[in-house]
C-alpha positions in Angstrom: -15.8 30.5 -3.1 -14.2 27.3 -1.9 -16.6 24.8 -0.4 -14.9 24.6 3.0 -15.7 28.3 3.4 -19.4 27.4 3.4 -18.7 26.1 6.9 -16.2 28.7 8.0 -18.5 31.6 7.2 -21.6 29.9 8.8 -19.5 29.1 11.9 -18.6 32.8 12.2 -22.2 34.0 11.7 -24.2 31.2 13.4 -21.6 29.6 15.7 -23.8 28.2 18.4 -26.7 27.2 16.1 -27.3 23.5 15.4 -25.6 22.6 12.2 -26.0 18.8 12.3 -28.3 16.4 14.1 -27.9 12.6 14.0 -29.3 9.9 16.4 -26.1 9.9 18.4 -24.7 13.4 18.0 -25.7 17.0 17.6 -23.1 19.5 16.5 -23.2 23.3 16.3 -21.5 25.2 13.5 -18.6 26.0 15.8 -18.3 22.3 16.8 -18.3 21.1 13.2 -15.8 23.8 12.2 -13.4 22.9 15.0 -13.6 19.1 14.5 -13.0 19.3 10.8 -10.1 21.7 11.5 -8.5 19.1 13.7 -9.0 16.2 11.3 -7.7 18.4 8.4 -4.5 19.1 10.3 -4.2 15.3 11.1 -4.5 14.5 7.3 -1.9 17.1 6.5 0.5 15.7 9.1 0.0 12.2 7.6 1.0 13.5 4.2 -2.1 14.5 2.4 -1.2 17.1 -0.2 -3.4 19.6 -2.1 -5.2 17.7 -4.9 -4.8 14.2 -3.3 -8.0 12.1 -3.4 -9.6 10.8 -0.2 -12.4 8.3 -0.3 -15.1 8.6 2.3 -16.5 5.1 2.7 -19.2 5.7 5.3 -22.9 5.8 5.8 -24.9 8.9 6.8 -23.2 9.7 10.0 -21.7 12.9 11.6 -18.2 11.6 11.1 -18.8 11.6 7.3 -19.8 15.3 7.4 -16.7 16.1 9.5 -14.5 14.2 7.0 -15.9 16.0 3.9 -15.0 19.4 5.3 -11.7 18.1 6.7 -10.5 16.8 3.4 -11.4 20.1 1.7 -9.7 22.2 4.4 -6.5 20.1 3.9 -6.7 21.0 0.2 -7.7 17.5 -0.9 -10.5 16.1 -3.1 -13.2 14.0 -1.4 -14.9 11.1 -3.1 -18.0 9.7 -1.3 -18.6 6.0 -1.7 -21.9 4.2 -0.9 -21.5 2.0 2.2 -23.1 -1.0 0.3 -20.2 -1.0 -2.2 -18.5 -4.4 -2.5 -14.7 -4.8 -2.2 -14.0 -5.4 -5.9 -15.8 -2.2 -6.9 -14.2 -0.2 -4.1 -10.8 -1.5 -5.2 -11.5 -0.4 -8.8 -12.4 3.2 -7.6 -9.4 3.4 -5.3 -7.1 2.4 -8.2 -8.9 4.5 -10.7 -8.5 7.8 -8.9 -5.3 6.8 -7.2 -6.7 7.6 -3.8 -4.1 8.6 -1.2 -6.4 8.2 1.8 -9.6 6.4 2.9 -11.8 7.3 5.9 -14.3 4.6 6.9 -16.1 3.1 9.9 -15.5 0.0 11.9 -18.3 -2.0 10.4 -16.9 -1.4 6.9 -13.2 -2.1 7.8 -13.4 -5.7 6.6 -14.6 -4.6 3.1 -11.8 -2.0 3.0 -9.3 -4.6 4.0 -10.3 -6.8 1.1 -10.1 -3.9 -1.3 -6.7 -2.9 -0.1 -5.5 -6.5 -0.7 -5.3 -5.4 -4.3 -2.6 -2.9 -5.3 -3.6 0.7 -4.6 -2.0 4.0 -3.8 -3.6 4.3 -0.4 -1.2 5.4 2.3 -3.6 6.7 5.0 -6.6 4.8 6.4 -8.7 6.3 9.2 -11.4 4.3 11.0 -14.2 5.6 13.2 -15.7 3.5 15.9 -14.0 0.4 17.4 -12.9 -2.0 14.7 -11.4 -4.4 17.4 -8.1 -4.4 15.7 -6.9 -1.8 13.2 -5.8 -2.4 9.7 -2.0 -2.3 9.4 -1.0 1.4 9.4 -4.5 2.7 10.1 -5.4 5.3 12.7 -8.4 6.1 14.8 -10.9 8.8 13.8 -11.2 9.7 17.4 -7.5 10.5 17.6 -7.6 12.6 14.5 -10.3 14.9 15.8 -8.8 15.1 19.3 -5.8 17.2 18.4 -5.6 20.9 18.8 -3.7 21.6 15.5 -5.3 23.6 12.7 -4.8 23.0 9.0 -1.9 24.8 7.4 -2.8 28.0 5.6 -4.0 28.7 2.1 -4.6 25.4 0.2 -5.9 26.5 -3.2 -8.5 28.4 -5.2 -12.1 27.8 -6.4 -11.0 26.4 -9.7 -9.4 23.4 -7.9 -11.0 20.0 -8.0 -13.2 19.6 -4.9 -15.0 16.3 -5.5 -14.8 13.1 -7.5 -18.2 11.4 -7.4 -18.6 8.1 -9.2 -21.6 7.4 -11.4 -23.7 4.4 -10.5 -22.2 2.4 -13.4 -25.6 1.5 -14.8 -24.1 1.6 -18.3 -20.8 0.0 -17.4 -17.8 0.7 -15.2 -18.3 3.7 -12.8 -16.9 6.9 -14.1 -15.5 9.6 -11.8 -17.3 12.9 -12.3 -15.0 15.8 -11.6 -16.4 18.8 -9.8 -14.5 22.0 -8.8 -15.3 24.2 -5.9 -16.7 26.7 -8.4 -19.0 24.0 -9.9 -20.4 23.0 -6.4 -20.9 26.6 -5.3 -22.8 27.4 -8.5 -25.1 24.5 -8.1 -25.7 25.1 -4.4 -26.4 28.8 -5.0 -28.9 28.1 -7.7 -30.8 25.4 -5.9 -31.0 27.3 -2.6 -32.3 30.3 -4.5 -35.4 28.7 -6.0 -36.0 26.6 -2.8 -35.7 29.9 -0.8 -33.5 28.2 1.8 -32.5 30.2 4.8 -30.9 29.7 8.2 -34.5 29.0 9.5 -34.7 25.8 7.6 -34.3 22.3 9.1 -33.7 19.8 6.3 -34.0 16.0 6.8 -31.8 13.8 4.6 -32.2 10.0 4.4 -30.5 9.8 1.0 -26.9 8.4 0.8 -24.1 10.9 0.9 -22.6 9.1 -2.1 -25.7 10.2 -4.1 -25.3 13.8 -5.1 -28.9 14.5 -4.2 -28.2 13.4 -0.7 -24.7 15.0 -0.5 -26.0 18.5 -1.6 -28.6 18.5 1.2 -25.6 18.8 3.5 -23.6 21.3 1.5 -26.6 23.5 0.9 -27.7 23.5 4.5 -24.2 24.4 5.7 -24.0 27.2 3.1 -27.1 29.0 4.2 -26.8 28.2 7.9 -29.7 25.7 8.0 -29.8 22.6 10.2 -29.4 19.2 8.6 -31.0 16.2 10.2 -29.1 13.1 9.0 -30.7 9.6 9.0 -29.3 6.4 7.5 -32.4 5.2 5.5 -36.1 5.4 5.0 -36.7 1.8 5.9 -39.0 2.7 8.8 -41.1 5.7 7.5 -43.1 6.2 10.7 -39.9 6.6 12.7 -38.7 9.2 10.3 -41.9 11.1 10.5 -41.6 11.1 14.3 -38.2 12.6 13.9 -39.5 15.2 11.5 -42.2 16.3 13.9 -39.7 16.4 16.8 -37.1 18.4 14.9 -39.7 20.6 13.2 -38.3 19.7 9.7 -39.1 22.2 7.0 -37.5 20.5 4.0 -37.8 16.9 2.9 -36.0 15.6 -0.2 -37.3 12.3 -1.5 -37.2 10.0 -4.5 -40.1 8.1 -6.1 -39.5 4.9 -4.2 -39.9 6.9 -0.9 -43.1 8.5 -2.2 -44.5 5.1 -3.0 -43.8 3.9 0.6 -45.4 7.0 2.0 -48.5 6.6 -0.1 -48.9 3.0 1.0 -48.9 4.0 4.7 -52.5 3.6 6.0 -52.2 5.7 9.2 -50.9 8.9 7.6 -53.1 11.9 8.5 -53.2 14.9 6.2 -51.3 17.9 7.7 -49.5 15.8 10.3 -46.2 17.6 9.6 -47.1 21.2 10.4 -43.6 22.6 10.1 -42.9 21.1 6.7 -42.5 23.8 4.0 -41.4 21.9 0.9 -40.8 18.5 -0.6 -38.3 17.9 -3.5 -38.2 15.0 -5.9 -35.5 13.9 -8.4 -33.8 10.7 -9.6 -37.0 10.0 -11.6 -40.2 11.9 -12.2 -43.1 11.4 -9.8 -46.2 10.1 -11.6 -48.9 12.8 -11.6 -51.2 10.5 -9.6 -48.5 10.3 -6.8 -48.1 14.0 -6.9 -51.9 14.5 -6.3 -51.9 12.0 -3.4 -48.9 13.7 -1.8 -50.6 17.1 -2.1 -53.6 15.6 -0.3 -51.4 14.3 2.5 -49.4 17.6 2.7 -51.9 20.2 1.7 -49.8 23.3 2.7 -46.5 22.0 1.4 -44.8 23.1 -1.8 -43.7 20.2 -4.0 -40.8 20.8 -6.3 -40.4 18.4 -9.3 -36.8 18.5 -10.5 -34.5 16.8 -13.0 -30.7 16.4 -12.8 -27.8 14.1 -13.3 -24.5 13.6 -11.6 -22.6 15.4 -14.4 -24.1 18.8 -13.5 -26.1 18.2 -10.3 -29.3 19.9 -11.2 -30.8 21.0 -14.5 -34.4 22.0 -14.2 -37.1 22.7 -11.6 -40.9 23.0 -11.9 -42.3 25.9 -9.8 -45.0 24.4 -7.5 -47.6 26.8 -9.0 -47.2 24.9 -12.3 -47.9 21.4 -11.1 -51.6 21.6 -12.1 -50.9 23.6 -15.3 -48.2 21.4 -16.7 -48.6 17.8 -15.4 -45.6 15.6 -16.2 -43.2 18.6 -16.7 -39.8 18.8 -15.0 -39.9 22.5 -15.5 -37.4 25.1 -16.7 -33.7 25.6 -16.3 -32.5 26.4 -12.8 -31.2 29.9 -12.2 -28.0 30.8 -14.1 -28.4 27.8 -16.4 -29.6 27.3 -20.0 -31.3 24.0 -21.0 -32.4 23.4 -24.6 -33.3 20.5 -26.9 -31.3 19.7 -30.0 -31.5 17.2 -32.9 -28.8 14.7 -33.9 -26.8 17.5 -35.6 -26.8 19.7 -32.5 -29.4 22.2 -33.9 -32.1 23.5 -31.6 -35.5 22.1 -32.4 -39.0 23.6 -32.3 -41.3 23.2 -29.3 -43.0 19.8 -29.3 -40.2 18.1 -31.1 -38.3 15.4 -29.2 -34.5 15.7 -29.1 -31.5 15.5 -26.7 -31.4 17.9 -23.7 -28.2 20.0 -23.6 -27.1 21.9 -20.4 -25.0 25.1 -20.3 -24.0 26.5 -17.0 -21.2 27.0 -14.4 -22.2 23.7 -12.6 -21.4 21.5 -15.5 -18.6 19.0 -14.6 -15.0 19.3 -15.8 -15.2 15.8 -17.3 -14.7 12.2 -16.3 -11.6 11.4 -14.4 -8.8 10.3 -16.8 -11.4 9.2 -19.4 -11.1 11.5 -22.4 -13.1 9.3 -24.7 -16.2 9.3 -22.4 -15.7 13.0 -21.7 -15.6 13.9 -25.4 -19.0 12.1 -26.0 -20.9 14.3 -23.5 -18.9 17.6 -23.3 -19.0 19.2 -26.7 -18.5 22.6 -28.2 -21.2 25.0 -27.1 -22.6 28.2 -28.7 -19.3 29.9 -28.0 -15.9 28.7 -29.1 -14.4 28.8 -25.6 -16.9 26.6 -23.9 -18.2 23.1 -23.7 -21.8 22.1 -22.9 -23.2 18.9 -21.5 -25.1 16.5 -23.8 -27.2 14.6 -21.3 -28.2 11.5 -23.4 -31.8 12.1 -22.3 -34.6 12.8 -24.7 -36.9 15.8 -24.0 -39.5 18.0 -25.6 -40.4 21.5 -24.7 -43.8 23.2 -24.8 -44.5 26.6 -26.3 -43.5 28.3 -23.0 -40.2 26.5 -22.8 -41.2 24.0 -20.0 -39.5 20.7 -20.5 -40.8 17.1 -20.5 -38.6 14.1 -20.0 -39.3 11.4 -22.7 -36.6 8.9 -21.9 -33.0 7.8 -22.2 -31.8 7.7 -25.8 -30.6 4.1 -25.3 -33.8 3.1 -23.5 -36.1 3.7 -26.5 -38.0 0.6 -27.6 -38.4 0.0 -31.3 -41.6 -2.0 -31.9 -43.8 -2.4 -34.9 -41.7 0.1 -36.7 -42.5 2.7 -34.0 -40.3 4.2 -31.3 -41.7 4.0 -27.8 -40.3 5.8 -24.7 -40.7 3.5 -21.7 -41.4 6.5 -19.6 -44.7 7.2 -21.4 -45.9 3.6 -20.9 -44.8 3.7 -17.2 -46.8 6.9 -16.7 -49.9 5.3 -18.0 -49.5 2.2 -15.9 -48.8 4.3 -12.8 -52.3 5.7 -13.2 -53.8 2.2 -13.0 -55.5 1.6 -9.6 -53.4 -0.7 -7.4 -50.0 0.0 -9.0 -47.2 1.0 -6.6 -44.2 0.8 -8.9 -43.5 -0.2 -12.5 -40.7 -0.5 -15.0 -41.0 -1.1 -18.7 -38.4 -2.4 -21.2 -38.2 -4.1 -24.6 -37.7 -7.8 -25.3 -36.3 -9.1 -28.5 -39.2 -10.4 -30.7 -38.8 -12.0 -34.2 -42.0 -10.3 -35.5 -42.3 -7.0 -33.6 -38.5 -6.3 -33.4 -39.0 -5.6 -29.7 -42.0 -6.5 -27.5 -42.9 -4.2 -24.6 -42.9 -5.9 -21.2 -43.9 -4.3 -17.9 -42.9 -5.4 -14.4 -45.3 -4.2 -11.8 -45.2 -4.0 -8.0 -48.9 -3.9 -6.8 -50.3 -2.8 -3.5 -53.7 -4.4 -4.5 -53.2 -8.2 -4.5 -56.2 -8.6 -6.9 -54.4 -6.7 -9.7 -53.5 -9.0 -12.6 -52.0 -8.9 -16.1 -55.2 -8.5 -18.0 -56.3 -5.6 -15.8 -53.1 -3.8 -16.5 -53.2 -4.5 -20.3 -56.9 -3.4 -20.5 -56.0 -0.2 -18.7 -53.2 0.5 -21.2 -55.5 -0.3 -24.1 -57.8 2.4 -22.9 -55.1 5.0 -22.4 -52.3 4.3 -24.9 -51.9 3.9 -28.7 -52.0 0.3 -29.8 -48.3 0.0 -30.5 -47.5 1.3 -26.9 -49.6 -1.3 -25.1 -47.4 -3.9 -23.3 -47.4 -7.4 -24.9 -46.9 -8.9 -21.4 -46.9 -8.0 -17.7 -45.3 -9.7 -14.8 -45.5 -9.0 -11.1 -42.8 -8.7 -8.4 -42.7 -7.8 -4.7 -40.0 -5.2 -5.4 -38.0 -3.7 -8.3 -34.2 -3.7 -8.4 -32.7 -0.3 -7.5 -29.4 1.4 -8.1 -27.3 2.6 -5.1 -29.2 5.9 -5.4 -32.6 4.3 -5.0 -33.6 4.7 -8.6 -35.3 1.8 -10.3 -32.8 0.0 -12.6 -34.4 -0.8 -16.0 -31.3 -2.8 -17.0 -31.3 -5.0 -13.9 -35.1 -5.5 -14.1 -34.7 -6.7 -17.7 -31.8 -9.0 -16.8 -33.7 -10.5 -13.8 -36.8 -11.1 -16.0 -34.8 -12.8 -18.7 -33.0 -14.9 -16.2 -36.4 -16.0 -14.7 -37.6 -16.9 -18.2 -34.5 -19.1 -18.8 -35.1 -20.9 -15.5 -38.7 -21.5 -16.4 -37.8 -23.2 -19.7 
């Protein structure tokens, strides 16, 4: 199935039901279908051809959702971009994928104008809101959705490229992950199956649309006929919880930084969201202590711990019934997927042995856009000669029942005192230290140890100090895993997806040390 048919089928079945709720707009499935039809026709009239790339440079707004389905209905490929992206990075992505069109909003028009000052292939620019004065050649979003035209006929099949989503670039220049309609449908079908999503669900999303975790909340809700409540951020948690109560939200996707904010709220009353059915977490594993505290706040809510990456959307899920049985596990392969651990020669390893996680399934990406070298490193021959499987670059181990445990990134491993230490294990121990809200661990070059372990901590208890953290680690970790030093910050650097950035934390710390010398 092509992804635009998620909306078409739901509009036929649940036409008058609410599909999308934002602070300034509510749209039924019929409304959303019609508006995206009009914009799709406008894109075709302006010259968008099947396969052309359109960047959607917008925050979490109803116009962005209309734009996604409009691009697909026109036969195009949509590429969501985080609204905090700066002009130079936006220009790189526009050039890299040779985008033909850009859809943005008035407050971001200046950034787009700077990006377009460099040579690009962009011929169509559509702006929502009132930018004051339009960019040369740009048109208004309101005009595009006002027409009565419908998109022209059959535009392709499910093997066609649907989405180009750029990685965060934490290891270098962003890479465009290519996903077909078939890839997206496979991922959405698998995830909605284990979450048991139905048309009765109301899902709140505060995660950026440019983050696949946030994007798929919309796609999955539209697919099953559920309602998506779209908010721009989690900066004011109490306001979000008020919305969740008002809209009777049943599904709440979050990331660990959001969980930390919730757990620091002093006026949260257990059971205060009676309609809430489930919480999901990905981007990074929730510390077991945070899971326990969330369960105390939401006693009747299922908590799904999951693992995934942009290159295949989702890999594993932990059934809520296993939270107590297998603390720290990210679960088993999602439906219609195989996940297994291999050694450096690609051979499957025994349970308990650490190796690289490999993913086999219909949701695995087609590759990185026009980057054969990077693609060849991660997509390698699988068990059968006709297929390629995804080497994730993440270290895992499996228990005797096949449940998986994340150990760390291959390139994050700290080599100290002749031992190899996964930062994740040290972070898990520090998270259990009373007073710790967030922590990131990395290695620093050391002439004697090779690398010395350093921890950067965000504390909600102002009395917490370095010696208290180190003593806690000495009681709970092997000697070689205990941090040599601990520093404190009011916040940790994050990627565009809200994930703590180990690389940026290390760079900031080294810079502060240089300034102190």
